[in-house]
N, C-alpha and C positions, 0 to 999 in steps of 0.2 A: 424477418422472423419475425415472433410475435412471446408474450411472455410464455414462459414455461411455468405452467400447472404442476402440481402435486411434484414440486422440486424437492430433490438431493443432494444436497452441498456437505462434503467429506472436507474434513480437518483433520492434514498431516503433523501430529506432533504434538502433546498433550502437555506438557509445560504452560506456565502463564502464560504466554501470547493465544498457543492454542484451545488451552480450555475458555477464557476470557472469549476466544472468537466463540467460538461455540454456546458458551454461554450468551455473546448480544444477539447470535443468529435468532436463539430461542426465543427470547424475551421482545425480538421485535417483529417474531413471528415469519422471517424471512424466508423460511422454506418450512414444508411438510414436515421432513427425514434431513435431520442431521447426525452427520458419523462421524467418530473421533477416532482416527487409528494413530497407535503410538506402538515402537517395539517393546518400549516398558508395561508387561501386561500387568502386575502390581499397581504403576499411576495409572496406566488409562484407566481399568474397570474402577478403579475406585472416585477418578473425574467421571465417568460417563452414572455409577449408580448416584452419588453428589446431584448430578445436574440431573437424572430421572427423576428426582427426591422433590422437585419443583411441578411435574409437571401436571399438578392442578392447577399451576399457574401459568402454564404457556400453551394454551389452547390446545390448536390442534398439531403443537409439533411434536415431535419425537426424537426422544436419542436414544443414538445408540454407539457399540465401539467397540474398538477388544484391538490385539495386538496379529491382530491376522490379514493383511491388508486384501482379504475376501467384503470386509464392512467396509473399502471403500466402492464396491462395485456396483456403476447405475448411477453412478454421482454427474448431475449433468455441472456442475463447479466443485475445483478441489484447488481448498487453500492450503498451500505450504506456506510452516512455521515451525519445523522440524531443522535444528540444529542448535548450535552451542550458542549460547547468552552472551550479549555484551555485557563483561565487566566493569566496573568503574575503575577508569582510567584508559579503557579500549575506545578506539574510532571501531567505524562500522567496519573498516575494510578492513580490521586484526582479522577478523573471523574467517574472512573468504576461505583458505586451503581446507580448514576443518568441515566447512559448511558447504563448501564444493564438491567434497568426497560424499558427505550424507547424501546431499541430491544427485549425484553422480549415481549412487547406488539405488535412489527411489524410482528417477523417473519410470526405469523401466517397466517396473511393479507397476507401478500408477496407471499407467498407458496399458499395461498388459490388459485390466482390470476396467478400465473407465478410458476407452482412447477416446469417448469424442466430449470429454472434457474441457471445458473454459479452464486453464489453471492460472493461479495467484499467487505469485511468490514475494511470501511477506519475509521470509528470512534472510538476515542481512551476509553481505551486501547486499542487496534485492536487485540493485542496477546489474551486477557482473554475473550474477548468478544467474539471472534472466538473460542474458544475452550467453553464456555457456549452455545453459539449459535450452536452448529454440537452437543451439547449430547442434548439440548433442542429439535431440528429439525430432529434428526435423519439421517440427509443426510450424503453420504459421503464426507471427510476430501475436497477429491480432489473437491467435488463443492462448499465448502462452505468455504475460505479463506481470509486473511487479502493481504492489500496491503503493509504487512508488514515494510522492510526495503530498500523498492523500491526506495524510495525518499533521502531515509541517504543515500544510496550506489552511486545515484547523485550527495551529495552534497559532500562527499568522493571525486567522481572522477574528480568533478569542480577544486576543491581546488589543486588535485595533479597534474590536468593538466597546472592548474597557477605552481606551480613550479618546474615543467619538460619543461615547454614549447612546450606539444603535445596537441594535442584534446582531449576532451574528451574519444568521441570512439573507442582512443585507451588506455586506461585507464582500465586495466582489475586489479578490485578489487572490495570486497564486504562489507556490511559491513552485518553483521549476528547476531543473538539473540534475545532478544528483542525488539521491535520498542518503546525504552525508555533509562531509563539512564545505564541500564546496556549493551548496545549493542558494539561492539567492530569490527574491521578489522581482517579478514583472510589475513594475511601481510606476512604470507609463502608461500599463490599460489599466490601475489599480481604479475602483470608483467605490463611495459610500451613496449606496443606492446609483442615480445618474451624474452624480458629484465627482470629480476627482479627486483624488485624496487631496492634495496641493489647497486643493479650492473649498473644503471641507471647515465649516465654523461648527465645530462644539460649545454649545449649549456653558458649559463653566470651565472652560481657556481658552488659550489662543488657537491660531490655525498649524497642523502640522509640520516640522519643518524637513527635510536631509538628513539633517542631521538625528534627529528622534526618528528620524523611520528607520536609519542602519543601523540605530542604538533597540528600537522592536527586532530586526531581520537577526538582529547577532541572538538575542533572545532567545528565538524560534532556533536557530543551529547548534544551539548548546541547550536546548531544552530537554530532550532527552539524556543529556551526561547529569542535570542535575536532579532528574528524577531516578537516573541510578545510581547516583552516590547514595541520594536518602532512602530508598527502600528495594534497589536491587535489580530494578528490571521495570521497566513500561510493559504497561499487559494493558487496561481498562479504554485510551482511548484508540489505542494501536486495532483494537478487537473489535470497535465500535465504527472504525474508518473501513477495517477491511469486510463487515457487514454492508456497510453501505458502496462498496463495490460489488458485490453480489445480487444485491438487491437488483442495482443499475444491471448486472445483466438479468438474474431471472424474469425481472417486468419491462424487458427489452424495451429501454426507456431511453437509451440515445441522451443518456446525462453526460459532461463533459466534464470533466476531471482529472486533474495531472497524473495520470498513472505513467508508470513505467512502460515503452515498448521498444521493441530492436529498429529503430527509427533506419530509413530510408527513405536518400534525397531530400532530406529538413533542411530547409538553409542550408545547404551543402553538405552533410551529415550523413552518415552510413553504416550503419553494422554497429552501433553501440546504444544500448540501452540508456535512456535519461528521460526521465516525467517534463514532459509538455501536457499543454490540455490537449486531451483526447474523448472522443465520443467513445463512449460505453455500452451496450447492445448486447441483446441474445449474441451477437455476433463474434462477441471478445471486446474489445478496444483496437482505436483508429487513430492516431495522432493528425490533428485538425493544422495543416500544412500553411493554412494565411494567419496562422499566430502571429502580430509583430511582434519585436523586436526595439528598441530604439540600440543606438550603436555600442556602447556598450554592456547591456543585458547581451548580446549575440556576441561576443567576444567573452564574457564569463560562462556561456551555452559551450562553447568552444572550447572553452579552458578546462571543463568538465569533459567533454565529451574524450578530450586527449586523454586526458588524466586516467580514465577510465578505461578508453583504448590500450595504454598502454601496461595496467597490469591486466588484462585479460590476454593479451600477445603473449605477458611472461610465464602467465600459469598454462596456457598452449605451450606455449616453447621447452 
């Protein structure tokens, strides 16, 4: 496939995450048209108006929206952020009943007006919701996937960049697994530039140790809870990370991002959505089967898959 010209992206949900995603799409010039949809007419109209007031500063990108599903029509990419927000003390999995019902209602309406779109689920818990959505719609897993651990990976690279003194783009490390409490870093393949992470010698400090790396991983897992406790929601960074995924689709980049797809024969795992390094292009997302794991990492990934599969089974039962 090739890059999509004059693209339209629809964002579903005008809450903190949806509005931040629409804002990021506009200021990065990711799409020619951005549409924001929400059932709350007053809320979505106000968000669209606020964004439209900045049209002088967003180049050729335009914003529209409303509470009629027709605003989504013709979108090449649909980003789903609708659902209950995570409150202080809640895990992402605590949201599943409410958000599963919302998604189940939304999907038929969205497919009617944007049948050929690539769908990106941001609503939490995004992994389980993605598995349920693929089963409900019958869409190929490449075309319906979740934002997964793209944001978590950004958090990890930022922390490591602070510690090592290099820019985040020169830190090569991924968070994989559930976008949630069982996520973990792939330390076995982590690099600072071309250097294995444990071999890197920072200019102003000693080398990283495994204990320090585990402390960093714990901070990354708990980062959302820290932000939510302080301000009530995470929104800016997830808006930027969702936009980065959209850009990879619209530009047909074949970028490697740890999005969450329903896996098929991935190191023996099938039918569960988990984040692993994946190629993201205009066709959607495809997990990289050749991704290597050490024994501990593979055991962690399988444990994460088993836990999510059990939750999905309970929901379907």
